[in-house]
C-alpha positions as CSV (number, residue, x, y, z in Angstrom):
1,M,5.6,-23.7,4.5
2,R,7.0,-23.0,1.0
3,R,8.6,-26.4,0.8
4,W,5.2,-28.0,1.7
5,L,3.5,-25.9,-1.1
6,D,6.2,-26.7,-3.7
7,K,5.5,-30.4,-3.4
8,S,1.9,-30.3,-4.6
9,L,0.0,-28.3,-7.2
10,K,-3.2,-29.2,-5.4
11,R,-2.0,-27.4,-2.3
12,K,-1.0,-24.3,-4.3
13,L,-4.4,-24.2,-6.1
14,S,-6.2,-24.7,-2.8
15,L,-4.4,-21.9,-1.1
16,L,-4.7,-19.6,-4.1
17,L,-8.4,-20.2,-4.5
18,L,-9.1,-20.0,-0.8
19,V,-7.3,-16.7,-0.5
20,A,-9.1,-15.5,-3.6
21,V,-12.5,-16.4,-2.1
22,V,-11.9,-15.7,1.6
23,L,-10.3,-12.3,1.3
24,P,-13.2,-10.8,-0.8
25,L,-15.7,-12.4,1.5
26,L,-14.0,-10.9,4.6
27,A,-13.6,-7.6,2.8
28,T,-17.3,-7.7,1.9
29,G,-18.2,-8.4,5.5
30,V,-16.0,-5.6,6.9
31,V,-17.4,-3.1,4.3
32,S,-21.0,-4.3,5.0
33,Y,-20.5,-3.9,8.7
34,R,-19.0,-0.5,8.4
35,I,-21.9,0.6,6.1
36,A,-24.4,-0.8,8.6
37,L,-22.7,1.1,11.4
38,S,-22.8,4.3,9.4
39,L,-26.4,3.7,8.4
40,T,-27.4,2.9,12.0
41,E,-25.7,6.0,13.4
42,E,-27.1,8.2,10.6
43,K,-30.6,6.7,11.2
44,E,-30.3,7.4,14.9
45,K,-29.2,10.9,14.3
46,Q,-32.0,11.5,11.9
47,S,-34.5,10.0,14.2
48,G,-33.2,12.3,17.1
49,M,-33.4,15.4,14.9
50,N,-37.0,14.5,13.9
51,T,-37.8,14.1,17.5
52,L,-36.3,17.5,18.3
53,R,-38.4,19.1,15.5
54,Q,-41.6,17.5,16.8
55,V,-40.9,18.8,20.3
56,A,-40.0,22.2,18.8
57,D,-43.4,22.3,17.0
58,K,-45.2,21.7,20.2
59,L,-43.2,24.4,22.0
60,D,-43.7,26.8,19.1
61,F,-47.4,26.2,19.2
62,M,-47.5,26.9,22.9
63,I,-45.4,30.1,22.6
64,R,-47.5,31.4,19.6
65,D,-50.6,30.6,21.6
66,V,-49.3,32.6,24.5
67,E,-48.4,35.5,22.2
68,N,-51.8,35.5,20.6
69,M,-53.4,35.4,24.0
70,S,-51.4,38.4,25.0
71,V,-52.7,40.4,22.1
72,F,-56.2,39.3,22.9
73,I,-55.8,40.4,26.6
74,I,-54.3,43.8,25.7
75,G,-57.2,44.5,23.3
76,Q,-59.9,43.4,25.8
77,R,-62.1,46.4,26.5
78,D,-62.5,45.9,30.3
79,I,-58.7,45.7,30.7
80,Q,-58.2,48.9,28.7
81,Q,-60.9,50.6,30.7
82,Y,-59.6,49.5,34.1
83,L,-56.1,50.8,33.3
84,D,-57.2,54.0,31.6
85,N,-59.6,55.2,34.4
86,E,-58.5,58.0,36.6
87,Q,-59.1,55.9,39.7
88,A,-59.4,52.2,40.4
89,D,-62.8,50.7,39.7
90,I,-63.5,47.8,42.1
91,S,-66.2,46.3,39.8
92,L,-63.9,46.3,36.8
93,F,-61.2,44.8,39.0
94,T,-63.4,41.9,40.0
95,Q,-64.7,41.4,36.5
96,N,-61.2,41.3,35.0
97,I,-59.9,38.9,37.7
98,G,-62.6,36.4,36.7
99,F,-61.7,36.9,33.0
100,L,-58.1,36.1,33.6
101,T,-58.9,33.1,35.9
102,N,-61.0,31.6,33.1
103,L,-58.2,32.0,30.6
104,V,-55.7,30.3,32.9
105,F,-58.1,27.5,33.6
106,S,-58.4,26.7,29.9
107,K,-54.7,26.4,29.4
108,K,-52.8,23.9,31.6
109,Y,-49.4,25.2,30.6
110,I,-50.1,28.7,31.8
111,S,-49.2,29.2,35.5
112,N,-50.6,32.7,35.9
113,I,-51.4,36.0,34.1
114,S,-50.7,39.4,35.7
115,V,-51.6,42.9,34.6
116,T,-49.9,45.8,36.4
117,S,-50.9,49.5,36.1
118,T,-48.7,52.5,35.7
119,N,-51.1,54.4,38.1
120,D,-50.4,51.9,40.9
121,Y,-53.8,50.4,40.7
122,P,-54.1,46.9,42.3
123,P,-52.6,44.4,39.9
124,L,-54.9,42.1,38.1
125,S,-54.0,38.3,38.4
126,N,-55.7,35.0,38.4
127,T,-54.1,34.1,41.7
128,T,-52.5,35.9,44.6
129,L,-48.7,36.2,44.2
130,L,-46.9,35.8,47.5
131,H,-43.5,36.1,45.8
132,S,-42.4,36.7,42.2
133,G,-39.0,36.8,40.6
134,L,-40.3,38.8,37.7
135,S,-39.3,42.1,39.2
136,E,-35.6,40.8,39.2
137,Q,-36.0,39.8,35.6
138,I,-37.3,43.3,34.6
139,A,-34.9,45.3,36.7
140,G,-32.6,47.4,34.5
141,K,-34.5,46.5,31.3
142,E,-37.1,49.3,31.3
143,D,-35.6,50.9,28.2
144,Y,-35.6,47.6,26.4
145,M,-39.2,47.0,27.3
146,R,-40.2,50.5,26.1
147,N,-38.6,49.9,22.7
148,N,-39.9,46.3,22.2
149,I,-43.5,45.1,21.9
150,K,-42.7,41.8,23.7
151,W,-40.0,40.1,25.6
152,W,-39.5,36.6,27.1
153,T,-37.8,36.2,30.4
154,S,-35.4,33.6,31.6
155,L,-36.5,31.0,34.1
156,Y,-37.5,32.3,37.6
157,E,-39.7,31.3,40.5
158,N,-43.2,32.4,41.5
159,Q,-45.0,31.5,44.7
160,T,-48.8,31.8,44.8
161,T,-51.6,30.9,47.2
162,S,-53.1,28.3,44.9
163,D,-50.1,26.5,43.3
164,G,-47.3,27.1,45.7
165,L,-43.8,27.5,44.4
166,K,-43.3,27.1,40.6
167,R,-40.6,27.7,38.0
168,V,-41.8,29.7,35.1
169,V,-40.8,31.7,32.1
170,S,-42.9,34.7,31.1
171,L,-43.9,36.7,28.1
172,V,-43.8,40.4,29.1
173,R,-45.2,43.2,27.0
174,P,-46.4,46.8,27.6
175,I,-50.1,47.7,27.5
176,R,-50.9,50.9,25.6
177,N,-54.4,52.5,25.5
178,T,-56.1,52.2,22.2
179,S,-56.9,56.0,21.8
180,K,-53.6,57.7,22.7
181,F,-51.2,54.8,22.5
182,Q,-49.7,55.7,25.9
183,T,-48.3,53.0,28.1
184,V,-50.9,52.3,30.8
185,G,-49.5,49.0,32.2
186,A,-47.7,45.8,31.6
187,L,-48.8,42.2,30.9
188,S,-47.0,39.0,31.9
189,I,-48.1,35.5,31.0
190,S,-46.1,32.8,32.8
191,L,-45.5,29.3,31.3
192,D,-45.1,26.4,33.8
193,E,-41.7,24.8,33.5
194,A,-43.2,21.5,34.7
195,E,-45.5,21.4,31.7
196,I,-42.6,22.1,29.4
197,R,-40.7,19.2,30.9
198,K,-43.7,16.9,30.3
199,I,-43.4,17.7,26.6
200,L,-39.7,16.9,26.7
201,D,-40.3,13.7,28.6
202,A,-43.1,12.6,26.3
203,A,-40.7,12.8,23.3
204,G,-39.4,9.3,24.1
205,W,-35.8,10.3,23.9
206,E,-33.1,7.6,24.0
207,K,-32.5,5.9,27.3
208,K,-29.5,7.4,29.2
209,G,-29.8,10.5,26.9
210,F,-31.5,13.7,27.7
211,V,-33.0,16.8,26.1
212,L,-32.6,20.4,27.3
213,L,-34.4,23.7,26.4
214,V,-31.9,26.6,26.4
215,D,-32.9,30.3,26.2
216,Q,-31.2,32.9,24.1
217,E,-28.7,33.6,26.9
218,G,-27.5,30.0,27.1
219,H,-29.3,29.1,30.3
220,I,-31.2,25.9,30.8
221,V,-35.0,26.5,30.9
222,S,-36.1,22.9,31.2
223,G,-34.5,19.5,31.2
224,E,-34.1,16.1,32.7
225,S,-33.1,17.2,36.2
226,P,-34.2,20.3,38.3
227,E,-30.7,20.7,39.6
228,W,-29.5,22.1,36.2
229,L,-32.3,24.5,35.7
230,N,-31.4,28.2,35.2
231,R,-27.7,27.2,35.0
232,P,-25.5,27.7,31.9
233,L,-25.5,25.0,29.4
234,S,-21.7,24.9,29.7
235,A,-22.1,23.7,33.3
236,R,-24.1,20.6,32.1
237,L,-22.0,20.0,28.9
238,P,-18.4,21.3,29.5
239,N,-16.3,22.3,26.4
240,L,-19.4,22.1,24.2
241,G,-18.6,25.2,22.1
242,E,-20.9,27.4,20.2
243,L,-24.2,26.1,18.7
244,D,-24.1,28.0,15.4
245,G,-26.9,27.9,12.9
246,K,-30.4,26.8,13.1
247,D,-29.6,23.1,13.8
248,G,-26.7,20.7,13.8
249,V,-25.2,17.4,14.8
250,F,-21.6,16.8,16.1
251,P,-19.8,14.3,18.4
252,Y,-19.1,15.4,21.9
253,S,-16.9,14.2,24.8
254,D,-16.1,16.0,28.0
255,G,-12.9,14.0,28.4
256,E,-14.0,11.9,31.3
257,K,-17.2,10.2,30.4
258,E,-18.1,8.2,27.3
259,N,-18.5,9.8,23.9
260,N,-21.9,11.3,22.9
261,T,-23.6,12.8,20.0
262,V,-25.1,16.2,20.4
263,L,-28.1,17.4,18.3
264,Y,-29.6,20.9,18.5
265,H,-32.6,22.6,16.8
266,T,-33.7,26.3,17.1
267,L,-37.4,27.1,17.8
268,S,-38.9,29.1,15.0
269,S,-40.8,31.4,17.3
270,L,-37.9,32.2,19.7
271,N,-34.1,32.1,19.6
272,W,-34.3,29.2,22.0
273,K,-32.6,25.9,21.3
274,L,-33.5,22.3,22.0
275,V,-30.3,20.4,22.8
276,G,-30.4,16.6,22.7
277,V,-27.6,14.2,23.8
278,I,-27.4,10.6,22.6
279,P,-24.8,8.3,24.2
280,T,-22.7,6.1,21.9
281,Q,-23.8,3.2,24.0
282,V,-27.1,3.4,22.0
283,Y,-25.2,2.8,18.8
284,T,-23.0,0.1,20.3
285,A,-26.0,-2.0,21.3
286,Q,-27.4,-1.8,17.7
287,N,-23.9,-2.3,16.2
288,Q,-23.4,-5.5,18.3
289,Y,-26.5,-7.0,16.7
290,V,-25.4,-6.0,13.2
291,L,-21.9,-7.4,13.9
292,T,-23.4,-10.7,15.1
293,V,-25.7,-11.0,12.0
294,T,-22.8,-10.1,9.7
295,A,-20.4,-12.6,11.3
296,Y,-23.0,-15.4,11.0
297,A,-23.6,-14.6,7.3
298,I,-19.9,-14.4,6.4
299,G,-19.1,-17.5,8.4
300,I,-21.8,-19.6,6.6
301,A,-20.7,-18.1,3.2
302,L,-17.0,-19.0,4.0
303,L,-17.8,-22.6,4.9
304,F,-19.9,-23.0,1.8
305,A,-17.1,-21.4,-0.4
306,I,-14.4,-23.5,1.2
307,A,-16.3,-26.7,0.6
308,L,-17.0,-25.7,-3.0
309,V,-13.4,-24.7,-3.7
310,L,-12.0,-28.0,-2.2
311,S,-14.4,-30.1,-4.2
312,F,-13.6,-28.2,-7.4
313,I,-9.9,-28.6,-6.9
314,Q,-10.2,-32.3,-6.2
315,W,-12.2,-32.7,-9.4
316,V,-9.7,-30.7,-11.5
317,T,-6.5,-32.2,-10.1
318,R,-7.5,-35.8,-9.9
319,P,-6.4,-36.7,-13.5
320,L,-3.2,-34.6,-13.0
321,T,-2.4,-36.5,-9.8
322,G,-2.9,-39.8,-11.5
323,L,-0.6,-38.7,-14.4
324,A,2.1,-37.5,-12.0
325,S,1.9,-40.8,-10.1
326,T,2.3,-42.7,-13.4
327,M,5.3,-40.6,-14.6
328,K,7.0,-40.9,-11.2
329,D,7.2,-44.7,-11.5
330,I,8.5,-44.6,-15.1
331,N,11.6,-46.8,-15.8
332,P,13.9,-45.0,-18.3
333,D,14.9,-48.4,-19.8
334,E,11.3,-49.4,-20.5
335,P,8.7,-47.9,-22.9
336,I,6.7,-45.0,-21.4
337,P,3.1,-46.2,-20.6
338,T,0.1,-44.2,-21.8
339,Y,-2.6,-42.8,-19.5
340,A,-6.3,-43.1,-20.1
341,V,-8.1,-39.9,-21.3
342,K,-11.4,-39.4,-19.4
343,S,-12.3,-35.8,-20.4
344,T,-12.2,-33.4,-23.3
345,D,-11.3,-30.3,-21.5
346,E,-7.8,-28.7,-21.1
347,V,-6.7,-31.4,-18.7
348,G,-7.9,-34.1,-21.1
349,L,-5.9,-32.4,-23.9
350,L,-2.9,-32.3,-21.7
351,V,-3.1,-36.1,-21.0
352,H,-3.6,-36.7,-24.7
353,S,-0.5,-34.6,-25.5
354,Y,1.4,-36.6,-22.9
355,N,0.5,-39.8,-24.6
356,K,1.6,-38.4,-28.0
357,L,4.8,-37.2,-26.4
358,S,5.5,-40.6,-24.9
359,D,5.2,-42.1,-28.4
360,R,7.5,-39.4,-29.8
361,I,10.1,-40.0,-27.0
362,Q,10.1,-43.7,-27.7
363,R,10.8,-43.0,-31.4
364,L,13.5,-40.5,-30.5
365,K,15.1,-43.0,-28.1
366,E,15.4,-45.5,-30.9
367,Q,16.8,-42.9,-33.2
368,V,19.4,-41.9,-30.6
369,Q,20.5,-45.5,-30.2
370,M,20.9,-45.6,-34.0
371,N,22.9,-42.4,-34.0
372,E,25.2,-43.7,-31.3
373,A,26.0,-46.7,-33.4
374,K,26.8,-44.4,-36.4
375,K,28.9,-42.2,-34.1
376,K,31.1,-45.2,-33.1
377,E,31.6,-45.9,-36.8
378,A,32.6,-42.3,-37.4
379,D,35.1,-42.5,-34.5
380,I,36.8,-45.5,-36.2
381,M,37.1,-43.5,-39.4
382,A,38.5,-40.5,-37.4
383,L,41.3,-42.8,-36.0
384,Q,42.2,-43.7,-39.5
385,A,42.3,-39.9,-40.5
386,Q,45.0,-39.4,-37.8
387,I,47.5,-41.2,-39.8
388,N,48.3,-38.0,-41.8
389,P,49.2,-35.9,-38.6
390,H,51.4,-38.8,-37.4
391,F,53.1,-38.9,-40.8
392,L,53.8,-35.2,-40.4
393,Y,55.3,-35.6,-36.9
394,N,57.4,-38.6,-38.2
395,T,58.7,-36.5,-41.1
396,L,59.7,-33.6,-38.9
397,S,61.4,-36.0,-36.5
398,S,63.4,-37.4,-39.4
399,I,64.5,-33.9,-40.5
400,H,65.5,-33.2,-36.9
401,W,67.8,-36.3,-36.8
402,I,69.3,-35.4,-40.2
403,A,70.2,-31.9,-38.9
404,L,71.8,-33.4,-35.8
405,M,73.8,-35.8,-37.9
406,N,75.0,-32.9,-40.0
407,K,75.9,-31.0,-36.8
408,D,73.4,-28.2,-37.6
409,K,72.3,-27.7,-34.1
410,K,70.2,-24.6,-34.7
411,S,68.2,-26.1,-37.5
412,A,67.6,-29.2,-35.4
413,E,66.3,-27.1,-32.5
414,M,64.1,-25.1,-34.7
415,V,62.6,-28.3,-36.3
416,G,62.1,-29.8,-32.9
417,A,60.4,-26.7,-31.6
418,L,58.1,-26.7,-34.7
419,S,57.3,-30.3,-34.2
420,D,56.3,-29.7,-30.5
421,F,54.3,-26.6,-31.6
422,L,52.3,-28.5,-34.2
423,R,51.7,-31.5,-31.9
424,F,50.3,-29.2,-29.1
425,S,48.2,-27.1,-31.6
426,L,46.4,-30.3,-32.8
427,N,46.2,-31.9,-29.4
428,K,43.4,-34.3,-30.5
429,G,40.9,-31.4,-30.5
430,E,40.9,-30.8,-26.7
431,E,40.0,-27.3,-25.4
432,F,42.0,-27.3,-22.1
433,C,45.5,-28.1,-21.1
434,P,47.8,-27.6,-18.1
435,V,49.4,-24.2,-17.7
436,Q,52.8,-25.8,-18.1
437,Q,51.9,-27.0,-21.6
438,E,50.5,-23.7,-22.6
439,V,53.7,-21.9,-21.5
440,A,55.9,-24.5,-23.3
441,H,53.8,-24.0,-26.5
442,A,54.3,-20.2,-26.2
443,Q,58.1,-20.7,-25.6
444,N,58.4,-22.9,-28.7
445,Y,56.6,-20.2,-30.8
446,T,58.9,-17.5,-29.3
447,Y,62.0,-19.6,-30.1
448,I,60.9,-20.1,-33.7
449,M,60.1,-16.3,-34.1
450,S,63.4,-15.3,-32.5
451,I,65.3,-17.3,-35.1
452,R,63.2,-15.8,-37.8
453,F,63.7,-12.2,-36.5
454,Q,67.2,-12.4,-35.2
455,D,68.5,-9.5,-33.0
456,K,64.9,-7.9,-32.8
457,F,64.0,-8.9,-29.3
458,D,64.9,-10.9,-26.2
459,T,62.3,-12.9,-24.3
460,A,61.7,-13.6,-20.6
461,F,59.1,-15.9,-19.0
462,Y,58.2,-15.4,-15.4
463,V,55.4,-18.0,-14.5
464,D,54.7,-19.1,-10.9
465,Q,55.5,-22.8,-10.5
466,E,52.3,-23.3,-8.5
467,L,50.4,-22.8,-11.8
468,N,52.0,-25.6,-13.8
469,A,49.5,-28.3,-13.0
470,L,46.4,-26.1,-13.2
471,P,44.1,-26.4,-16.3
472,M,43.4,-23.5,-18.6
473,L,42.0,-22.8,-22.0
474,K,44.7,-23.5,-24.5
475,L,46.2,-21.2,-27.2
476,L,45.7,-18.0,-25.3
477,L,49.3,-16.8,-24.8
478,Q,50.6,-17.6,-28.4
479,P,48.3,-15.1,-30.2
480,L,49.2,-12.4,-27.7
481,I,52.9,-13.0,-28.2
482,E,52.4,-13.1,-32.0
483,N,50.6,-9.7,-31.8
484,S,53.5,-8.2,-29.7
485,I,56.1,-9.4,-32.1
486,M,54.4,-8.6,-35.4
487,H,52.9,-5.2,-34.5
488,G,55.2,-4.0,-31.8
489,L,58.8,-5.4,-31.7
490,Q,59.2,-6.0,-35.5
491,K,58.4,-2.4,-36.4
492,K,60.7,-1.0,-33.7
493,K,64.2,0.3,-34.6
494,G,66.7,-1.6,-32.6
495,K,66.2,-4.5,-30.2
496,G,63.2,-4.8,-27.9
497,Q,62.1,-6.9,-24.9
498,L,59.2,-9.3,-24.6
499,Y,58.0,-10.4,-21.1
500,V,55.5,-13.1,-20.2
501,H,54.2,-13.2,-16.6
502,G,51.9,-15.6,-14.8
503,E,50.8,-15.3,-11.2
504,R,48.1,-16.7,-8.8
505,H,46.0,-14.4,-6.7
506,G,43.7,-16.5,-4.5
507,G,41.1,-18.2,-6.7
508,V,42.2,-16.6,-9.9
509,M,45.4,-16.5,-12.1
510,T,46.6,-13.6,-14.1
511,F,48.7,-13.7,-17.3
512,V,50.5,-10.6,-18.8
513,V,52.2,-10.3,-22.2
514,E,54.2,-7.0,-22.3
515,D,56.6,-5.6,-24.9
516,T,58.7,-2.5,-25.4
517,G,57.7,-2.1,-29.0
518,I,56.3,1.0,-30.8
519,G,53.1,1.0,-28.9
520,M,50.0,2.9,-30.2
521,D,48.2,6.2,-29.7
522,E,44.8,6.7,-28.0
523,D,42.8,6.6,-31.2
524,K,44.3,3.3,-32.3
525,L,43.9,1.8,-28.8
526,R,40.2,2.8,-28.7
527,E,39.7,1.2,-32.2
528,I,41.2,-2.1,-31.1
529,R,39.2,-2.2,-27.9
530,R,36.0,-1.7,-29.9
531,G,37.1,-4.4,-32.3
532,L,37.2,-7.0,-29.5
533,G,33.4,-7.3,-29.8
534,G,33.4,-8.6,-33.4
535,S,32.2,-11.9,-34.7
536,L,33.8,-14.9,-33.0
537,G,36.4,-16.7,-35.1
538,Q,36.6,-14.0,-37.7
539,P,40.4,-13.3,-38.4
540,E,41.6,-9.7,-38.4
541,P,42.6,-8.3,-41.8
542,G,46.1,-9.5,-42.8
543,R,46.2,-12.2,-40.2
544,S,46.2,-16.0,-40.7
545,G,46.1,-17.2,-37.1
546,Y,44.0,-16.4,-34.0
547,G,43.6,-12.7,-33.4
548,L,43.0,-10.7,-30.3
549,R,39.3,-10.7,-31.0
550,N,39.2,-14.6,-30.9
551,V,41.2,-14.7,-27.7
552,H,38.9,-12.1,-26.0
553,Q,35.7,-13.8,-27.0
554,R,36.9,-17.3,-26.2
555,L,37.8,-16.1,-22.7
556,Q,34.2,-14.7,-22.2
557,L,32.5,-17.8,-23.7
558,H,34.4,-20.2,-21.4
559,Y,35.0,-18.1,-18.3
560,G,32.2,-15.4,-18.3
561,L,31.8,-11.8,-19.2
562,D,34.0,-10.6,-16.3
563,T,37.1,-12.0,-18.1
564,G,38.4,-10.9,-21.4
565,L,41.5,-9.0,-22.6
566,R,42.7,-5.7,-21.0
567,I,44.9,-3.7,-23.4
568,E,47.1,-0.8,-22.3
569,S,49.6,1.0,-24.6
570,Q,51.5,4.2,-25.0
571,A,53.0,5.4,-28.3
572,G,56.8,4.8,-28.4
573,E,56.9,2.9,-25.1
574,G,55.1,-0.4,-25.7
575,T,52.0,-2.4,-25.1
576,R,50.7,-4.5,-22.2
577,I,47.9,-7.2,-22.7
578,S,46.6,-9.1,-19.7
579,F,43.7,-11.4,-18.7
580,T,42.5,-13.0,-15.5
581,I,40.7,-16.3,-15.4
582,P,39.3,-18.3,-12.4
583,I,40.9,-21.5,-11.2
584,L,38.5,-24.4,-12.0
585,E,36.9,-26.2,-9.1
586,D,38.6,-29.5,-9.8
587,S,42.0,-27.9,-9.8
588,P,44.5,-28.7,-7.0
């Protein structure tokens, strides 16, 4: 893939721009979809909560209407008179029965109204009760009823002659006479659960969801199925938790079925709660539509963006492609052809610069050819200049033969060594030489210095024979030997030793120049080590030849920063200087 891209700028730009366009579009689509999901879910929750509030308003109206009716019944003069008489009055009984019947008939959600007397008078009711669960609701709560002006029961069953068996909830409140405020009876107004369920069903709750009316004790008063009535809410919705606060929304799952959203709202007239359950399937259906619309929109945008990007890249790279094709077919021996400029933008300026560069290259090419001709002329002159070194070699050779004829062997050897030393030092300006020549050059120098400083040192060379033919940078050993003689052995009292080692270790070779001279202390050693980083080619004070600094920096320039001199010394014992260089690849 990378090799395919590297071969074409057009491919790189296409990939870059497509990524730059496609990724933001995809990110925008994902963000838009998630926002739509969030809005859809939030809208559904808000709609569900509004529905609960509308249902709660209807139920609150019904409850307040019943409570207001109870106040009206308690204050009705015939009811008060019937309950306050010393004995039952049959005419008042009949009159009150008709009054209660008319009230019930005007309100469909009222199942029955009953008035009982503390004097065991016949109870007043709009219908004959064959069986009532009210007594079970009241049992054990007499003290509560005496201390409260009203009380709503849980769901229970009533059986009457006119309506049969019905589930009802009742408002129960004591009746006190208006003169002495003594309790003379009790009033119960029963609401039909079937009418409550009609209100819940008419709310238009989400399909597959349901709404429950729960009393203050957590029992279901009304809901989607009669089988759950009067049972705890936890039986219908396990692991639901507490419904704190007036209303709320939270996710719910019983661990087995699909996830749901639970909404609840508290009636303002009672501490009863409406609990609504919305399955996530409702969100999923709407989300699928949103996902489809988003996918189509992003897909169309991607196709349009890709077509636009490819057309733009083709338009931009067409002149560059032509220029590259022209340059690929250029013959170095022929003049560089120009390319037609067809635009004034950056690409056009680039082509124009290429044309100017081609003219400049042609002129430089002609100038180089001229310089080559001048260089050949300078080489001829340099050959003539070599007459002087040759004259020096010939003169030294003549002195060498004169010393031999006079039987002065030591002078002849010294002159011969000097001649070889100078011949190698000049060496036609070459930088590298075989190890064998470098060692021979060092031996010639050592021989000359041993005659100059007689009885000051003995010399020993130990160089591995495998290194003889290997190339190395020349004039490395002689400056190190000179340093050992001039600064170590010469200043020592008595005779010293000079050792030169050369060994091969795998792909590198190591050379060591070691003396038993006066050595140096730690301060002097640190000063010399710091001085190795000075300017290249700058002689040390008091020196006329190559110094340690030159050798160190020449090593790093030719072989890398990992090479360089390593200097070790102890005062009174001697100095050891070493360096390690890699064996060149073309070496045997």
